[in-house]
N, C-alpha and C positions, 0 to 999 in steps of 0.2 A: 194535876197538870204541872206543878212546880217540881214533883218527884221525878216526872218523866223528862222535864227540861234538865234537871241535874244529871240524871243518868245519861242522857244524850251528851251532855257536856263532857262528862268525864271519860265517856267512851271515845269521843273525838280526840280529847287531850291525850288518851293513851295511845291512839292510833298515831298521832303527831309525833309522839316521843319515840315510838317503834320505828316509824319511817326515818326519823332523825338519826336513830342509832344505826340503822341499816346503811344510811348514807356515809356515816362516819366509818362504818365497817368497810364499805367497798373503797373509800378514799385511803384508809389505812393499809389495805391490802396492796393497793397500787404504790403507795410510798415505800412499803417495806421491800417490795420486788424491785424497786428502783434504786436502791442502795448501790452505790458504784464507786470505784476508784477512777478519779479523773486525772489523766497525765496529759499536760498541755505543753505546747512549744517544742515539739520533737522535730528537729531541723535535719533534713537530709539532702544532699547534693550528689548528683551524678552527671557524667558527660552525656550529651545528648548525641548518641551515636546511632548507627543504623538499626541495631537491635535493641534500641531503648524500649523499655517496657514500664509503663506508669505502675502497673499492679506489682512488679518487682520492687519498685521504689517504697510503695505503701507497705509491702512485706517487711522491708528493712525497718521502716518505721515502727511496725508492730513490735519487732524483736527489741528495738532500742527502748520503746515505751515500756514493755514488760520488765526489762532489765532495771530501768529507772525505778518502776514501782517496787522491785523486789529489794533494790538498795535502800528503800525508804522503810520496809517493813520487816526485813529479816536480818539476822546478824551475819557478819561476814563468813564465819565458819559454816553456814548453811547454804551459801551461795554455790559451793562445788557440788551440792546434791541435786542441782537442777541444770547442770552443764549441758546435758544431752536432750533437753526438751525440744520436741519437734514444733515446727510452725503450726501444724495443724492443731497442736494442743493449745498453743497461745491464742490461736483464732477462736477456738471453741470457748474461751473465757472472756472474748471481747463483746460488750454490749452494743457499742456503737462507735463510730470514728467520724472525724470530719477534718477536711483540708482547709486549714485556715488561710493559707496563702500558697501560691505557686508561681514561679517566674523563670524566665530564661535569660541568663546573663553570659554573653561570650561563649555561647554553645554549652553551658552548664545549666542543668535544670535544678532548681531549688524548690523544696517542698516544706511547709510548716504544718505539722500533723497534730491533731488532738485525738486521744483514744481514751475510751471509757471502758473499764474492766468490771465485769459483774464480781461484786465483793463475795458473795457466797460461793461462787465457783473458785475464786482465787483461794479462800479459806479452805474449801473441800480439797483442792489440788495440794495445797501445802500440808494439810493434815495427813494425806496419803504418803507424803514423803517424810513423815514425822518431824515436820518443821512447825513451831509454834510462831506465828507472826506477832508483830507488835502494833499498837495503835499508833496511827500517824499524828503525833502530837508535836508541833513546833514549840520550842521553849527557849527563853533567853537565860544564858548562864553568865555569871560574872566569871572571868578568866584571868588569873594571875600567874604568869609564867616567871620564874626566877632562875636565872643561870648560876650555878655554883661552881666557881672556878676553884677545883680542889688543888691545883698546883700552888696557886697564889693566895689561897684562902680568901676569896673575894666573892661578894654577891653582885651580880649584874642585874639591874631592875630598870624598868621604863625604857626611855629612848635609846639607852645604850644596849638594850638587850634586843638581838635580832628576832627573836621569837615575838616579842611585844610588837615590833615594828611590822612584822610580815604576816602575823597569824591570820588577819581577815583578807589578805591578798589571795588566798587560795581556797575557794569555797566551791562546792558542788551542788547542783540542782536538788540531789536527793538528801541533802543535809538537813537534819531536823534540828540541830542545835544552832542557835545564833549566839555569838560570843561578844560580851561587852567587856572591853578592857578597861582597867581603872585609869582615872586621869592621873597625870603627874602631880603628885601631892608631896611636898617637901616633908610634912609631917608623917605621911604613911612611909616615905622612903627611910626617914630616920628610925621609925618603929620598927620595920622589917630588918634594918641593919642592926638594931639593938638586939634583936632575937637570933643572930647569926649562930650563936652557939647552940640554940635549941630549935633551929629552923624546922627540923623534922618533925617535931612534936608541937609546934606552934599552931593554933587553929585559925588565926587571921580574923577572928570575929570582930575586932574593932575596926577593921577596913570593911569587911563583908557587910556590916549592918548599915553602912552609909549609902548602899545601893538599893536597898529595899527589894531584893530579889530573892526567891525561894530556893534558887539553885546556884551552885558555884563550883568552880575547879581550881585547886591550887596545884600547879605543876612545878615540881622542883627538879631542875635539870643539872645533874651532876656531871661535869666534864673533866675528864683526865686524859692522860696520854695513851691509854688503851681502849677505852670504850666510853660510851654515853649512857648514863643510867637515868631513868626518869621515875620519880616517885609521884604519883598522882593521887590527890586526894579529891574525890568527887562528892559533893554534898547535894543530895537530892531530897529536898523538902527536910524531914528530920533524920534522914539516914545518911551514912558515910560509907563510901565504898573506897578501899585503898588498891592501887594498882602499882606494882613494881615491874618495870620492863627495861630490857637492856638492848642497846643498839651498837653498831660499829661506831667507831669514832667519827663525829661529826666536825667538819671544818666549817666554822661559823663564818668564814669568808667567802665560802662557796655557797651561792644562792640556791643551786640545785640541791645540795645536801641538806640545806635548812628547809627547803620546800619538802624534801622526802620525809624528814622527821616530823614536820607539822602534819602532813598527811597522814602518816602512821599513827600518831596521836589522836587525830581526829577520828579515825576509824575506831580506835579503842574507846573514846568517849561516846560516840554514836552507838556502838554495841552495848555499852553499859546502859544507855538512856532506852534502847529498845528492849533490853532485858527487864528493866524497871516497869516497862509499860507493856510487857508480853501479855498476849491472849492465849489462854489455855483452851483451845477449840474442842479438846477431848471431853472438857466438863460442859454439861447440858443441865443446868439447874432450872427447873420450871418454877416460876414465881406467879402467884395469882394475886392480882391487885384490883381493888373496888375503887372506882372513881365516879364522883357525883356527876350527873349529867344535867343539872339545873342550869349550869353555865357552860355553854357550848365551847367557849374559848379555852376553858381549863383542859377538857379532853384533848382538843386540837394541839394545844401547847405541849401537853404531856406526851403525845405521840411524836411530835416534833423533836423533843429532847430525846426520846428513846431511839430515834432514827440516827441521832448523831453520836451515839455511843456505840463504839466498835465492839465492846464486850457483850452487847446484845446480839445474840445469834438471830433472832426474829421474834416478832410479837403478833398477836391477833385478839380479836375480841372473842372471848369464851361464850358470853351470854349477856343479856341486858334486860333491864325492866323499866318501868317508867320513872324511876329515881336513880338508878346506877347503871354504869357500864362496867363489866367484868372482863379484865385483860388477863391473858396468859403470856408471860414474858419468859423467854428462854435466855438464860444468862450464863456467859462463860467464865464463872468465877463463884465465889462464895456469897452468901446472903449479906454478910458484913461488908464485903467490897461493894455490892450494888447499893447498900444503904449509904456508904461513904461517898460513892460517885454521885448518887442523886442528892446528897446534902449539899455538895458543892454547886449544885444547879438549883439550890433553895427548894428542894422537894423532902418532906418529911412523912413517915408513915407510922402507923399503929400497927405493930407487928405481933400483937398479942394472940391473934388466931391464924388459922391456916390461910385464910384470905386477908391479905394486908389492906389496909384502909389508908388511901392517900388523904392527908390531912389538909 
């Protein structure tokens, strides 16, 4: 009798875990398919005239939302590859949209639109155009702009520096980098001036370490009578990228010219950040991972983490048993890159065998 009871107990237990795993599978599939780019607060206005069409206004919003998305995920040099995209193509990549607000003011119609783009379709479209997108990662950089007046052999720093004063006045919605400018510190001022003879080779570490940021940009702006040259040192984690760019002579008393140079430099820095976070969608690396199903929250948390990583093309449950769930993850990168990304999110794996084990 006891033997029959135990067999019945274990049979029911196995059925329970089987049903539980199936539930997880269906939820997983739904979540993976729901991955999307959400673009909000697209504002459109148009005169309310006889031939007014709300659908045409929405179509304009679709185009603006698509352009804003592209400005966030692809480099400037690639934008020209998609100049001729048709509205029908944009619509085919839209998952949903919502009108957040609409109003009439003095015979002008205003609309605030939110658009959700299917991430998979966006990536497939860009891959056909031979464009590799970037992960949308907003990050704060310490930014130190220094004007070098070559004629007077003088460094212009902090409040006397037009770039320091105006840098954060000109921001765009698609901008991923948030800039933190250093505070006016007499010690830092004297330190920088003491390095004037070696300013191009100085690493600014004494100043950077005060702000506890992983990323920083040092912008040396050389001004002379002929042109403006900018030497940019972009520190991203433990890597450094050097950019040398030349522009026409900038009149520092002309706000429009200062704004122009600020916008040009921000494009350069945004492109470098996108290149650093680029997704090579042509790489489809299958990874097989075993996760214990003794704790339901572990597998649900693991799935949620996978959903948040743009480098993951998709994932699904390959199989399951009463003790484990076996995932197949398609990753746009190398195994080491996957391990690094997951380590940042506090996941570790035993990678000794073909099927990795989540520790």
